[in-house]
All heavy atoms as a GROMACS GRO file, in nm:
protein
  590
    1MET      N    1  -0.488   3.121   3.138
    1MET     CA    2  -0.593   3.176   3.052
    1MET      C    3  -0.534   3.215   2.916
    1MET      O    4  -0.605   3.212   2.816
    1MET     CB    5  -0.656   3.297   3.121
    1MET     CG    6  -0.773   3.352   3.048
    1MET     SD    7  -0.908   3.236   3.059
    1MET     CE    8  -1.027   3.318   2.964
    2SER      N    9  -0.406   3.248   2.909
    2SER     CA   10  -0.350   3.289   2.783
    2SER      C   11  -0.332   3.171   2.689
    2SER      O   12  -0.315   3.192   2.567
    2SER     CB   13  -0.218   3.359   2.808
    2SER     OG   14  -0.125   3.270   2.866
    3ILE      N   15  -0.332   3.049   2.742
    3ILE     CA   16  -0.321   2.931   2.656
    3ILE      C   17  -0.439   2.916   2.563
    3ILE      O   18  -0.426   2.859   2.455
    3ILE     CB   19  -0.297   2.803   2.745
    3ILE    CG1   20  -0.254   2.685   2.657
    3ILE    CG2   21  -0.424   2.768   2.816
    3ILE    CD1   22  -0.116   2.699   2.602
    4ILE      N   23  -0.552   2.970   2.601
    4ILE     CA   24  -0.672   2.960   2.517
    4ILE      C   25  -0.650   3.034   2.386
    4ILE      O   26  -0.708   2.997   2.283
    4ILE     CB   27  -0.796   3.009   2.593
    4ILE    CG1   28  -0.922   2.959   2.526
    4ILE    CG2   29  -0.804   3.157   2.598
    4ILE    CD1   30  -1.004   2.877   2.612
    5TYR      N   31  -0.566   3.138   2.386
    5TYR     CA   32  -0.539   3.213   2.263
    5TYR      C   33  -0.454   3.130   2.166
    5TYR      O   34  -0.452   3.161   2.047
    5TYR     CB   35  -0.466   3.346   2.296
    5TYR     CG   36  -0.553   3.438   2.380
    5TYR    CD1   37  -0.508   3.486   2.500
    5TYR    CD2   38  -0.678   3.477   2.334
    5TYR    CE1   39  -0.586   3.570   2.577
    5TYR    CE2   40  -0.758   3.561   2.410
    5TYR     CZ   41  -0.710   3.608   2.531
    5TYR     OH   42  -0.788   3.692   2.607
    6VAL      N   43  -0.390   3.028   2.217
    6VAL     CA   44  -0.314   2.937   2.132
    6VAL      C   45  -0.396   2.817   2.088
    6VAL      O   46  -0.393   2.775   1.973
    6VAL     CB   47  -0.184   2.890   2.204
    6VAL    CG1   48  -0.110   2.788   2.123
    6VAL    CG2   49  -0.097   3.008   2.239
    7LEU      N   50  -0.476   2.767   2.180
    7LEU     CA   51  -0.554   2.645   2.152
    7LEU      C   52  -0.669   2.667   2.056
    7LEU      O   53  -0.700   2.581   1.975
    7LEU     CB   54  -0.608   2.586   2.284
    7LEU     CG   55  -0.502   2.527   2.377
    7LEU    CD1   56  -0.568   2.477   2.504
    7LEU    CD2   57  -0.426   2.415   2.308
    8ILE      N   58  -0.734   2.781   2.062
    8ILE     CA   59  -0.848   2.808   1.974
    8ILE      C   60  -0.802   2.817   1.827
    8ILE      O   61  -0.863   2.752   1.741
    8ILE     CB   62  -0.925   2.934   2.017
    8ILE    CG1   63  -1.005   2.903   2.144
    8ILE    CG2   64  -1.018   2.984   1.909
    8ILE    CD1   65  -1.076   3.018   2.203
    9PRO      N   66  -0.694   2.887   1.793
    9PRO     CA   67  -0.650   2.886   1.653
    9PRO      C   68  -0.604   2.746   1.605
    9PRO      O   69  -0.629   2.705   1.493
    9PRO     CB   70  -0.534   2.985   1.649
    9PRO     CG   71  -0.558   3.074   1.764
    9PRO     CD   72  -0.624   2.990   1.869
   10ILE      N   73  -0.538   2.671   1.696
   10ILE     CA   74  -0.495   2.534   1.658
   10ILE      C   75  -0.618   2.446   1.632
   10ILE      O   76  -0.624   2.371   1.535
   10ILE     CB   77  -0.407   2.475   1.769
   10ILE    CG1   78  -0.272   2.548   1.771
   10ILE    CG2   79  -0.386   2.326   1.748
   10ILE    CD1   80  -0.178   2.508   1.885
   11ALA      N   81  -0.721   2.456   1.717
   11ALA     CA   82  -0.844   2.382   1.696
   11ALA      C   83  -0.913   2.422   1.568
   11ALA      O   84  -0.964   2.337   1.492
   11ALA     CB   85  -0.936   2.401   1.815
   12MET      N   86  -0.912   2.550   1.538
   12MET     CA   87  -0.975   2.597   1.411
   12MET      C   88  -0.897   2.543   1.291
   12MET      O   89  -0.959   2.508   1.188
   12MET     CB   90  -0.983   2.749   1.410
   12MET     CG   91  -1.082   2.804   1.510
   12MET     SD   92  -1.083   2.983   1.522
   12MET     CE   93  -1.139   3.030   1.363
   13ILE      N   94  -0.766   2.536   1.299
   13ILE     CA   95  -0.686   2.482   1.189
   13ILE      C   96  -0.719   2.333   1.168
   13ILE      O   97  -0.736   2.287   1.056
   13ILE     CB   98  -0.537   2.504   1.215
   13ILE    CG1   99  -0.501   2.652   1.203
   13ILE    CG2  100  -0.449   2.421   1.120
   13ILE    CD1  101  -0.361   2.688   1.248
   14PHE      N  102  -0.730   2.258   1.278
   14PHE     CA  103  -0.767   2.116   1.268
   14PHE      C  104  -0.903   2.098   1.204
   14PHE      O  105  -0.924   2.009   1.118
   14PHE     CB  106  -0.766   2.048   1.407
   14PHE     CG  107  -0.630   2.014   1.455
   14PHE    CD1  108  -0.594   2.034   1.589
   14PHE    CD2  109  -0.534   1.956   1.371
   14PHE    CE1  110  -0.469   2.002   1.636
   14PHE    CE2  111  -0.408   1.923   1.416
   14PHE     CZ  112  -0.374   1.945   1.551
   15VAL      N  113  -0.999   2.180   1.243
   15VAL     CA  114  -1.134   2.173   1.184
   15VAL      C  115  -1.128   2.206   1.034
   15VAL      O  116  -1.191   2.136   0.953
   15VAL     CB  117  -1.230   2.265   1.259
   15VAL    CG1  118  -1.360   2.279   1.182
   15VAL    CG2  119  -1.256   2.215   1.398
   16LEU      N  120  -1.054   2.309   0.999
   16LEU     CA  121  -1.045   2.344   0.856
   16LEU      C  122  -0.978   2.233   0.776
   16LEU      O  123  -1.020   2.202   0.663
   16LEU     CB  124  -0.970   2.475   0.838
   16LEU     CG  125  -1.045   2.602   0.885
   16LEU    CD1  126  -0.954   2.723   0.877
   16LEU    CD2  127  -1.171   2.620   0.803
   17VAL      N  128  -0.877   2.168   0.831
   17VAL     CA  129  -0.810   2.058   0.763
   17VAL      C  130  -0.906   1.941   0.748
   17VAL      O  131  -0.916   1.879   0.640
   17VAL     CB  132  -0.681   2.017   0.838
   17VAL    CG1  133  -0.629   1.885   0.787
   17VAL    CG2  134  -0.576   2.125   0.826
   18ALA      N  135  -0.982   1.908   0.852
   18ALA     CA  136  -1.076   1.797   0.846
   18ALA      C  137  -1.185   1.826   0.742
   18ALA      O  138  -1.222   1.737   0.665
   18ALA     CB  139  -1.137   1.775   0.983
   19VAL      N  140  -1.237   1.945   0.740
   19VAL     CA  141  -1.340   1.984   0.644
   19VAL      C  142  -1.284   1.980   0.502
   19VAL      O  143  -1.349   1.932   0.408
   19VAL     CB  144  -1.402   2.122   0.677
   19VAL    CG1  145  -1.487   2.173   0.563
   19VAL    CG2  146  -1.482   2.115   0.804
   20GLY      N  147  -1.159   2.024   0.487
   20GLY     CA  148  -1.095   2.018   0.354
   20GLY      C  149  -1.078   1.876   0.306
   20GLY      O  150  -1.102   1.846   0.190
   21ILE      N  151  -1.036   1.788   0.396
   21ILE     CA  152  -1.018   1.647   0.360
   21ILE      C  153  -1.152   1.585   0.324
   21ILE      O  154  -1.164   1.507   0.228
   21ILE     CB  155  -0.946   1.570   0.473
   21ILE    CG1  156  -0.802   1.615   0.483
   21ILE    CG2  157  -0.957   1.420   0.452
   21ILE    CD1  158  -0.727   1.560   0.602
   22PHE      N  159  -1.257   1.620   0.399
   22PHE     CA  160  -1.390   1.567   0.369
   22PHE      C  161  -1.437   1.612   0.231
   22PHE      O  162  -1.486   1.529   0.151
   22PHE     CB  163  -1.489   1.615   0.475
   22PHE     CG  164  -1.632   1.574   0.443
   22PHE    CD1  165  -1.673   1.445   0.455
   22PHE    CD2  166  -1.721   1.669   0.397
   22PHE    CE1  167  -1.803   1.409   0.426
   22PHE    CE2  168  -1.851   1.637   0.366
   22PHE     CZ  169  -1.893   1.506   0.379
   23PHE      N  170  -1.423   1.739   0.200
   23PHE     CA  171  -1.466   1.788   0.069
   23PHE      C  172  -1.380   1.729  -0.044
   23PHE      O  173  -1.430   1.700  -0.152
   23PHE     CB  174  -1.467   1.940   0.062
   23PHE     CG  175  -1.589   2.000   0.127
   23PHE    CD1  176  -1.580   2.075   0.242
   23PHE    CD2  177  -1.713   1.980   0.072
   23PHE    CE1  178  -1.692   2.128   0.302
   23PHE    CE2  179  -1.830   2.030   0.131
   23PHE     CZ  180  -1.816   2.107   0.246
   24TRP      N  181  -1.250   1.704  -0.018
   24TRP     CA  182  -1.167   1.640  -0.118
   24TRP      C  183  -1.218   1.498  -0.146
   24TRP      O  184  -1.222   1.454  -0.259
   24TRP     CB  185  -1.022   1.637  -0.073
   24TRP     CG  186  -0.940   1.547  -0.156
   24TRP    CD1  187  -0.884   1.574  -0.278
   24TRP    CD2  188  -0.907   1.409  -0.130
   24TRP    NE1  189  -0.816   1.465  -0.326
   24TRP    CE2  190  -0.830   1.362  -0.237
   24TRP    CE3  191  -0.934   1.323  -0.024
   24TRP    CZ2  192  -0.780   1.230  -0.243
   24TRP    CZ3  193  -0.887   1.195  -0.030
   24TRP    CH2  194  -0.812   1.149  -0.138
   25ALA      N  195  -1.254   1.427  -0.039
   25ALA     CA  196  -1.302   1.290  -0.052
   25ALA      C  197  -1.432   1.285  -0.132
   25ALA      O  198  -1.452   1.198  -0.215
   25ALA     CB  199  -1.319   1.225   0.084
   26VAL      N  200  -1.520   1.379  -0.104
   26VAL     CA  201  -1.646   1.384  -0.176
   26VAL      C  202  -1.622   1.420  -0.323
   26VAL      O  203  -1.680   1.358  -0.413
   26VAL     CB  204  -1.745   1.486  -0.110
   26VAL    CG1  205  -1.865   1.509  -0.200
   26VAL    CG2  206  -1.789   1.434   0.026
   27LYS      N  207  -1.533   1.514  -0.348
   27LYS     CA  208  -1.505   1.555  -0.484
   27LYS      C  209  -1.438   1.447  -0.566
   27LYS      O  210  -1.464   1.433  -0.686
   27LYS     CB  211  -1.416   1.680  -0.481
   27LYS     CG  212  -1.387   1.738  -0.619
   27LYS     CD  213  -1.297   1.859  -0.606
   27LYS     CE  214  -1.263   1.911  -0.743
   27LYS     NZ  215  -1.172   2.026  -0.734
   28SER      N  216  -1.355   1.364  -0.502
   28SER     CA  217  -1.285   1.258  -0.574
   28SER      C  218  -1.359   1.126  -0.570
   28SER      O  219  -1.302   1.020  -0.594
   28SER     CB  220  -1.144   1.241  -0.519
   28SER     OG  221  -1.150   1.196  -0.383
   29ASP      N  222  -1.491   1.131  -0.542
   29ASP     CA  223  -1.581   1.015  -0.547
   29ASP      C  224  -1.539   0.901  -0.452
   29ASP      O  225  -1.557   0.783  -0.482
   29ASP     CB  226  -1.592   0.961  -0.688
   29ASP     CG  227  -1.655   1.061  -0.784
   29ASP    OD1  228  -1.740   1.139  -0.737
   29ASP    OD2  229  -1.620   1.062  -0.902
   30GLN      N  230  -1.487   0.933  -0.337
   30GLN     CA  231  -1.454   0.832  -0.237
   30GLN      C  232  -1.583   0.771  -0.177
   30GLN      O  233  -1.578   0.659  -0.131
   30GLN     CB  234  -1.369   0.891  -0.126
   30GLN     CG  235  -1.234   0.941  -0.173
   30GLN     CD  236  -1.144   0.824  -0.216
   30GLN    OE1  237  -1.143   0.718  -0.155
   30GLN    NE2  238  -1.069   0.845  -0.323
   31PHE      N  239  -1.692   0.845  -0.178
   31PHE     CA  240  -1.816   0.798  -0.123
   31PHE      C  241  -1.917   0.761  -0.232
   31PHE      O  242  -2.036   0.753  -0.208
   31PHE     CB  243  -1.879   0.905  -0.033
   31PHE     CG  244  -1.791   0.945   0.082
   31PHE    CD1  245  -1.729   1.070   0.085
   31PHE    CD2  246  -1.768   0.859   0.185
   31PHE    CE1  247  -1.648   1.106   0.190
   31PHE    CE2  248  -1.686   0.893   0.292
   31PHE     CZ  249  -1.626   1.020   0.295
   32ASP      N  250  -1.866   0.730  -0.352
   32ASP     CA  251  -1.953   0.703  -0.465
   32ASP      C  252  -2.031   0.572  -0.448
   32ASP      O  253  -2.149   0.567  -0.468
   32ASP     CB  254  -1.870   0.696  -0.590
   32ASP     CG  255  -1.955   0.698  -0.716
   32ASP    OD1  256  -2.062   0.763  -0.715
   32ASP    OD2  257  -1.914   0.634  -0.815
   33ASP      N  258  -1.963   0.464  -0.409
   33ASP     CA  259  -2.027   0.335  -0.394
   33ASP      C  260  -1.986   0.278  -0.256
   33ASP      O  261  -1.880   0.217  -0.243
   33ASP     CB  262  -1.986   0.240  -0.505
   33ASP     CG  263  -2.060   0.110  -0.503
   33ASP    OD1  264  -2.157   0.098  -0.426
   33ASP    OD2  265  -2.024   0.019  -0.580
   34LEU      N  266  -2.074   0.295  -0.161
   34LEU     CA  267  -2.043   0.254  -0.023
   34LEU      C  268  -2.067   0.105   0.000
   34LEU      O  269  -2.019   0.048   0.097
   34LEU     CB  270  -2.123   0.334   0.078
   34LEU     CG  271  -2.093   0.484   0.077
   34LEU    CD1  272  -2.187   0.556   0.176
   34LEU    CD2  273  -1.949   0.509   0.117
   35GLU      N  274  -2.142   0.039  -0.087
   35GLU     CA  275  -2.177  -0.098  -0.063
   35GLU      C  276  -2.090  -0.199  -0.134
   35GLU      O  277  -2.088  -0.316  -0.102
   35GLU     CB  278  -2.323  -0.122  -0.103
   35GLU     CG  279  -2.415  -0.026  -0.026
   35GLU     CD  280  -2.550  -0.084   0.002
   35GLU    OE1  281  -2.570  -0.198  -0.029
   35GLU    OE2  282  -2.632  -0.009   0.057
   36LYS      N  283  -2.015  -0.155  -0.233
   36LYS     CA  284  -1.931  -0.248  -0.312
   36LYS      C  285  -1.826  -0.316  -0.225
   36LYS      O  286  -1.811  -0.435  -0.232
   36LYS     CB  287  -1.866  -0.170  -0.425
   36LYS     CG  288  -1.772  -0.255  -0.510
   36LYS     CD  289  -1.705  -0.171  -0.613
   36LYS     CE  290  -1.602  -0.255  -0.692
   36LYS     NZ  291  -1.527  -0.175  -0.781
   37GLN      N  292  -1.755  -0.240  -0.146
   37GLN     CA  293  -1.648  -0.298  -0.065
   37GLN      C  294  -1.700  -0.388   0.046
   37GLN      O  295  -1.635  -0.485   0.085
   37GLN     CB  296  -1.560  -0.187  -0.005
   37GLN     CG  297  -1.491  -0.105  -0.113
   37GLN     CD  298  -1.401  -0.190  -0.201
   37GLN    OE1  299  -1.336  -0.280  -0.153
   37GLN    NE2  300  -1.401  -0.159  -0.329
   38SER      N  301  -1.818  -0.357   0.098
   38SER     CA  302  -1.873  -0.440   0.205
   38SER      C  303  -1.922  -0.574   0.154
   38SER      O  304  -1.927  -0.669   0.230
   38SER     CB  305  -1.985  -0.367   0.277
   38SER     OG  306  -2.095  -0.346   0.188
   39VAL      N  307  -1.955  -0.583   0.027
   39VAL     CA  308  -2.004  -0.710  -0.029
   39VAL      C  309  -1.892  -0.784  -0.102
   39VAL      O  310  -1.898  -0.904  -0.115
   39VAL     CB  311  -2.120  -0.679  -0.126
   39VAL    CG1  312  -2.171  -0.803  -0.192
   39VAL    CG2  313  -2.235  -0.614  -0.051
   40SER      N  314  -1.786  -0.715  -0.146
   40SER     CA  315  -1.685  -0.781  -0.225
   40SER      C  316  -1.608  -0.888  -0.146
   40SER      O  317  -1.554  -0.977  -0.207
   40SER     CB  318  -1.586  -0.675  -0.277
   40SER     OG  319  -1.513  -0.619  -0.170
   41ILE      N  320  -1.605  -0.880  -0.017
   41ILE     CA  321  -1.536  -0.978   0.066
   41ILE      C  322  -1.608  -1.114   0.058
   41ILE      O  323  -1.548  -1.220   0.082
   41ILE     CB  324  -1.521  -0.930   0.210
   41ILE    CG1  325  -1.424  -1.014   0.289
   41ILE    CG2  326  -1.654  -0.923   0.278
   41ILE    CD1  327  -1.283  -0.998   0.251
   42LEU      N  328  -1.735  -1.112   0.023
   42LEU     CA  329  -1.817  -1.236   0.023
   42LEU      C  330  -1.795  -1.319  -0.104
   42LEU      O  331  -1.831  -1.436  -0.104
   42LEU     CB  332  -1.964  -1.199   0.037
   42LEU     CG  333  -2.001  -1.121   0.164
   42LEU    CD1  334  -2.147  -1.081   0.160
   42LEU    CD2  335  -1.970  -1.201   0.287
   43PHE      N  336  -1.745  -1.259  -0.209
   43PHE     CA  337  -1.728  -1.330  -0.336
   43PHE      C  338  -1.582  -1.350  -0.367
   43PHE      O  339  -1.498  -1.266  -0.340
   43PHE     CB  340  -1.796  -1.248  -0.446
   43PHE     CG  341  -1.942  -1.226  -0.423
   43PHE    CD1  342  -1.986  -1.103  -0.381
   43PHE    CD2  343  -2.032  -1.330  -0.437
   43PHE    CE1  344  -2.122  -1.081  -0.356
   43PHE    CE2  345  -2.167  -1.308  -0.411
   43PHE     CZ  346  -2.213  -1.185  -0.373
   44GLU      N  347  -1.554  -1.466  -0.428
   44GLU     CA  348  -1.416  -1.496  -0.469
   44GLU      C  349  -1.382  -1.424  -0.598
   44GLU      O  350  -1.465  -1.414  -0.686
   44GLU     CB  351  -1.394  -1.644  -0.487
   44GLU     CG  352  -1.397  -1.723  -0.359
   44GLU     CD  353  -1.361  -1.867  -0.379
   44GLU    OE1  354  -1.292  -1.897  -0.476
   44GLU    OE2  355  -1.402  -1.948  -0.297
   45ASP      N  356  -1.261  -1.380  -0.607
   45ASP     CA  357  -1.212  -1.319  -0.728
   45ASP      C  358  -1.159  -1.426  -0.820
   45ASP      O  359  -1.080  -1.513  -0.778
   45ASP     CB  360  -1.100  -1.220  -0.695
   45ASP     CG  361  -1.062  -1.133  -0.810
   45ASP    OD1  362  -1.138  -1.126  -0.909
   45ASP    OD2  363  -0.954  -1.069  -0.805
   46ASP      N  364  -1.201  -1.429  -0.946
   46ASP     CA  365  -1.158  -1.533  -1.040
   46ASP      C  366  -1.007  -1.537  -1.060
   46ASP      O  367  -0.946  -1.643  -1.064
   46ASP     CB  368  -1.228  -1.516  -1.176
   46ASP     CG  369  -1.377  -1.543  -1.166
   46ASP    OD1  370  -1.417  -1.617  -1.072
   46ASP    OD2  371  -1.449  -1.491  -1.251
   47LYS      N  372  -0.944  -1.421  -1.067
   47LYS     CA  373  -0.801  -1.417  -1.090
   47LYS      C  374  -0.727  -1.473  -0.972
   47LYS      O  375  -0.631  -1.551  -0.985
   47LYS     CB  376  -0.756  -1.272  -1.115
   47LYS     CG  377  -0.612  -1.261  -1.150
   47LYS     CD  378  -0.578  -1.119  -1.186
   47LYS     CE  379  -0.440  -1.108  -1.244
   47LYS     NZ  380  -0.334  -1.118  -1.150
   48ALA      N  381  -0.766  -1.439  -0.849
   48ALA     CA  382  -0.701  -1.490  -0.731
   48ALA      C  383  -0.718  -1.642  -0.720
   48ALA      O  384  -0.623  -1.713  -0.687
   48ALA     CB  385  -0.754  -1.421  -0.606
   49GLY      N  386  -0.835  -1.691  -0.757
   49GLY     CA  387  -0.858  -1.834  -0.750
   49GLY      C  388  -0.776  -1.909  -0.853
   49GLY      O  389  -0.724  -2.017  -0.826
   50SER      N  390  -0.759  -1.852  -0.970
   50SER     CA  391  -0.679  -1.919  -1.074
   50SER      C  392  -0.533  -1.917  -1.039
   50SER      O  393  -0.459  -2.010  -1.070
   50SER     CB  394  -0.704  -1.855  -1.211
   50SER     OG  395  -0.655  -1.721  -1.212
   51ASP      N  396  -0.487  -1.813  -0.971
   51ASP     CA  397  -0.347  -1.810  -0.929
   51ASP      C  398  -0.319  -1.919  -0.826
   51ASP      O  399  -0.217  -1.985  -0.831
   51ASP     CB  400  -0.312  -1.673  -0.866
   51ASP     CG  401  -0.307  -1.564  -0.972
   51ASP    OD1  402  -0.299  -1.596  -1.092
   51ASP    OD2  403  -0.307  -1.445  -0.932
   52ILE      N  404  -0.412  -1.938  -0.735
   52ILE     CA  405  -0.394  -2.044  -0.632
   52ILE      C  406  -0.400  -2.178  -0.700
   52ILE      O  407  -0.318  -2.266  -0.670
   52ILE     CB  408  -0.504  -2.028  -0.525
   52ILE    CG1  409  -0.480  -1.901  -0.446
   52ILE    CG2  410  -0.503  -2.148  -0.431
   52ILE    CD1  411  -0.594  -1.864  -0.353
   53ALA      N  412  -0.495  -2.200  -0.789
   53ALA     CA  413  -0.504  -2.328  -0.857
   53ALA      C  414  -0.378  -2.353  -0.941
   53ALA      O  415  -0.329  -2.466  -0.948
   53ALA     CB  416  -0.628  -2.331  -0.947
   54GLY      N  417  -0.326  -2.250  -1.005
   54GLY     CA  418  -0.203  -2.267  -1.084
   54GLY      C  419  -0.087  -2.305  -0.998
   54GLY      O  420  -0.003  -2.387  -1.035
   55ALA      N  421  -0.077  -2.247  -0.881
   55ALA     CA  422   0.031  -2.281  -0.787
   55ALA      C  423   0.021  -2.425  -0.740
   55ALA      O  424   0.121  -2.497  -0.729
   55ALA     CB  425   0.031  -2.187  -0.668
   56LYS      N  426  -0.102  -2.470  -0.714
   56LYS     CA  427  -0.121  -2.609  -0.671
   56LYS      C  428  -0.087  -2.705  -0.784
   56LYS      O  429  -0.025  -2.810  -0.760
   56LYS     CB  430  -0.269  -2.629  -0.629
   56LYS     CG  431  -0.299  -2.567  -0.493
   56LYS     CD  432  -0.444  -2.594  -0.456
   56LYS     CE  433  -0.480  -2.527  -0.327
   56LYS     NZ  434  -0.621  -2.547  -0.293
   57ASN      N  435  -0.126  -2.673  -0.906
   57ASN     CA  436  -0.096  -2.759  -1.020
   57ASN      C  437   0.051  -2.768  -1.046
   57ASN      O  438   0.104  -2.875  -1.072
   57ASN     CB  439  -0.169  -2.710  -1.146
   57ASN     CG  440  -0.316  -2.738  -1.140
   57ASN    OD1  441  -0.363  -2.826  -1.064
   57ASN    ND2  442  -0.393  -2.663  -1.216
   58SER      N  443   0.122  -2.657  -1.038
   58SER     CA  444   0.266  -2.661  -1.064
   58SER      C  445   0.338  -2.735  -0.955
   58SER      O  446   0.434  -2.808  -0.978
   58SER     CB  447   0.323  -2.518  -1.080
   58SER     OG  448   0.306  -2.445  -0.961
   59ALA      N  449   0.292  -2.726  -0.829
   59ALA     CA  450   0.352  -2.802  -0.720
   59ALA      C  451   0.328  -2.948  -0.738
   59ALA      O  452   0.414  -3.033  -0.714
   59ALA     CB  453   0.298  -2.752  -0.584
   60SER      N  454   0.207  -2.984  -0.781
   60SER     CA  455   0.172  -3.125  -0.806
   60SER      C  456   0.255  -3.180  -0.919
   60SER      O  457   0.306  -3.293  -0.911
   60SER     CB  458   0.022  -3.133  -0.838
   60SER     OG  459  -0.009  -3.265  -0.877
   61ASN      N  460   0.272  -3.104  -1.027
   61ASN     CA  461   0.354  -3.148  -1.139
   61ASN      C  462   0.499  -3.165  -1.099
   61ASN      O  463   0.565  -3.260  -1.142
   61ASN     CB  464   0.344  -3.047  -1.255
   61ASN     CG  465   0.208  -3.051  -1.321
   61ASN    OD1  466   0.133  -3.146  -1.305
   61ASN    ND2  467   0.176  -2.945  -1.392
   62ALA      N  468   0.549  -3.078  -1.014
   62ALA     CA  469   0.690  -3.090  -0.967
   62ALA      C  470   0.708  -3.217  -0.885
   62ALA      O  471   0.807  -3.287  -0.897
   62ALA     CB  472   0.729  -2.967  -0.888
   63ALA      N  473   0.606  -3.247  -0.800
   63ALA     CA  474   0.615  -3.367  -0.717
   63ALA      C  475   0.609  -3.492  -0.804
   63ALA      O  476   0.683  -3.590  -0.779
   63ALA     CB  477   0.502  -3.367  -0.617
   64GLN      N  478   0.526  -3.493  -0.906
   64GLN     CA  479   0.517  -3.608  -0.997
   64GLN      C  480   0.646  -3.627  -1.072
   64GLN      O  481   0.694  -3.740  -1.090
   64GLN     CB  482   0.402  -3.592  -1.094
   64GLN     CG  483   0.266  -3.609  -1.028
   64GLN     CD  484   0.152  -3.580  -1.124
   64GLN    OE1  485   0.175  -3.537  -1.237
   64GLN    NE2  486   0.031  -3.604  -1.078
   65THR      N  487   0.708  -3.519  -1.116
   65THR     CA  488   0.836  -3.529  -1.190
   65THR      C  489   0.943  -3.586  -1.098
   65THR      O  490   1.023  -3.667  -1.139
   65THR     CB  491   0.877  -3.390  -1.241
   65THR    OG1  492   0.771  -3.338  -1.323
   65THR    CG2  493   1.004  -3.396  -1.319
   66LYS      N  494   0.946  -3.541  -0.973
   66LYS     CA  495   1.043  -3.590  -0.878
   66LYS      C  496   1.026  -3.736  -0.854
   66LYS      O  497   1.119  -3.815  -0.849
   66LYS     CB  498   1.033  -3.510  -0.747
   66LYS     CG  499   1.136  -3.550  -0.645
   66LYS     CD  500   1.125  -3.467  -0.520
   66LYS     CE  501   1.228  -3.511  -0.418
   66LYS     NZ  502   1.211  -3.440  -0.292
   67ASP      N  503   0.898  -3.780  -0.839
   67ASP     CA  504   0.869  -3.922  -0.816
   67ASP      C  505   0.910  -4.005  -0.939
   67ASP      O  506   0.961  -4.116  -0.924
   67ASP     CB  507   0.719  -3.942  -0.789
   67ASP     CG  508   0.680  -3.891  -0.652
   67ASP    OD1  509   0.770  -3.873  -0.567
   67ASP    OD2  510   0.559  -3.868  -0.630
   68ASN      N  511   0.887  -3.955  -1.057
   68ASN     CA  512   0.922  -4.027  -1.178
   68ASN      C  513   1.074  -4.043  -1.192
   68ASN      O  514   1.125  -4.141  -1.239
   68ASN     CB  515   0.865  -3.958  -1.303
   68ASN     CG  516   0.715  -3.976  -1.310
   68ASN    OD1  517   0.657  -4.066  -1.247
   68ASN    ND2  518   0.650  -3.889  -1.386
   69ASN      N  519   1.148  -3.938  -1.150
   69ASN     CA  520   1.294  -3.943  -1.159
   69ASN      C  521   1.353  -4.043  -1.057
   69ASN      O  522   1.457  -4.102  -1.080
   69ASN     CB  523   1.354  -3.806  -1.136
   69ASN     CG  524   1.325  -3.712  -1.253
   69ASN    OD1  525   1.299  -3.760  -1.362
   69ASN    ND2  526   1.335  -3.586  -1.228
   70ASN      N  527   1.287  -4.061  -0.943
   70ASN     CA  528   1.338  -4.148  -0.838
   70ASN      C  529   1.288  -4.291  -0.856
   70ASN      O  530   1.334  -4.380  -0.784
   70ASN     CB  531   1.294  -4.097  -0.699
   70ASN     CG  532   1.362  -3.968  -0.665
   70ASN    OD1  533   1.470  -3.939  -0.715
   70ASN    ND2  534   1.301  -3.889  -0.582
   71ASN      N  535   1.198  -4.317  -0.945
   71ASN     CA  536   1.140  -4.450  -0.963
   71ASN      C  537   1.226  -4.529  -1.061
   71ASN      O  538   1.227  -4.504  -1.183
   71ASN     CB  539   0.996  -4.438  -1.015
   71ASN     CG  540   0.923  -4.569  -1.014
   71ASN    OD1  541   0.980  -4.674  -0.981
   71ASN    ND2  542   0.796  -4.566  -1.054
   72PRO      N  543   1.299  -4.634  -1.017
   72PRO     CA  544   1.386  -4.707  -1.108
   72PRO      C  545   1.308  -4.798  -1.204
   72PRO      O  546   1.360  -4.840  -1.308
   72PRO     CB  547   1.474  -4.792  -1.015
   72PRO     CG  548   1.398  -4.801  -0.888
   72PRO     CD  549   1.313  -4.678  -0.878
   73SER      N  550   1.182  -4.828  -1.176
   73SER     CA  551   1.107  -4.916  -1.265
   73SER      C  552   1.045  -4.841  -1.384
   73SER      O  553   0.991  -4.904  -1.472
   73SER     CB  554   0.999  -4.989  -1.188
   73SER     OG  555   0.903  -4.895  -1.138
   74SER      N  556   1.057  -4.714  -1.384
   74SER     CA  557   1.000  -4.637  -1.497
   74SER      C  558   1.092  -4.653  -1.615
   74SER      O  559   1.214  -4.662  -1.606
   74SER     CB  560   0.982  -4.490  -1.459
   74SER     OG  561   1.106  -4.431  -1.438
   75PRO      N  562   1.032  -4.659  -1.734
   75PRO     CA  563   1.117  -4.675  -1.857
   75PRO      C  564   1.202  -4.550  -1.880
   75PRO      O  565   1.157  -4.439  -1.860
   75PRO     CB  566   1.012  -4.691  -1.968
   75PRO     CG  567   0.884  -4.649  -1.913
   75PRO     CD  568   0.892  -4.653  -1.764
   76SER      N  569   1.322  -4.573  -1.921
   76SER     CA  570   1.412  -4.460  -1.949
   76SER      C  571   1.461  -4.471  -2.093
   76SER      O  572   1.457  -4.575  -2.154
   76SER     CB  573   1.530  -4.463  -1.852
   76SER     OG  574   1.604  -4.582  -1.871
   77ASN      N  575   1.504  -4.360  -2.142
   77ASN     CA  576   1.556  -4.355  -2.282
   77ASN      C  577   1.707  -4.365  -2.282
   77ASN      O  578   1.778  -4.270  -2.287
   77ASN     CB  579   1.512  -4.223  -2.349
   77ASN     CG  580   1.362  -4.213  -2.362
   77ASN    OD1  581   1.296  -4.316  -2.371
   77ASN    ND2  582   1.311  -4.091  -2.364
   78ASP      N  583   1.757  -4.489  -2.270
   78ASP     CA  584   1.905  -4.511  -2.268
   78ASP      C  585   1.958  -4.527  -2.406
   78ASP      O  586   1.928  -4.590  -2.491
   78ASP     CB  587   1.940  -4.631  -2.183
   78ASP     CG  588   1.918  -4.604  -2.035
   78ASP    OD1  589   1.919  -4.485  -1.996
   78ASP    OD2  590   1.898  -4.700  -1.962
   0.00000   0.00000   0.00000
């Protein structure tokens, strides 16, 4: 029965911490726009798409350069 004198204050501390974190989140606008993140996964980001396209283009250019260097029938500047 004496353990209850320890558990009740610990539970109250947990509740106070949870309430404090909740009020901090509300104050710092964590709940300002709840729908933006749920919809943002559906649309592509232009910057991310251009980075991927840039990587594909540079890989393609590297492969073409390698093919041109290995091709003996290509004109060279001797």
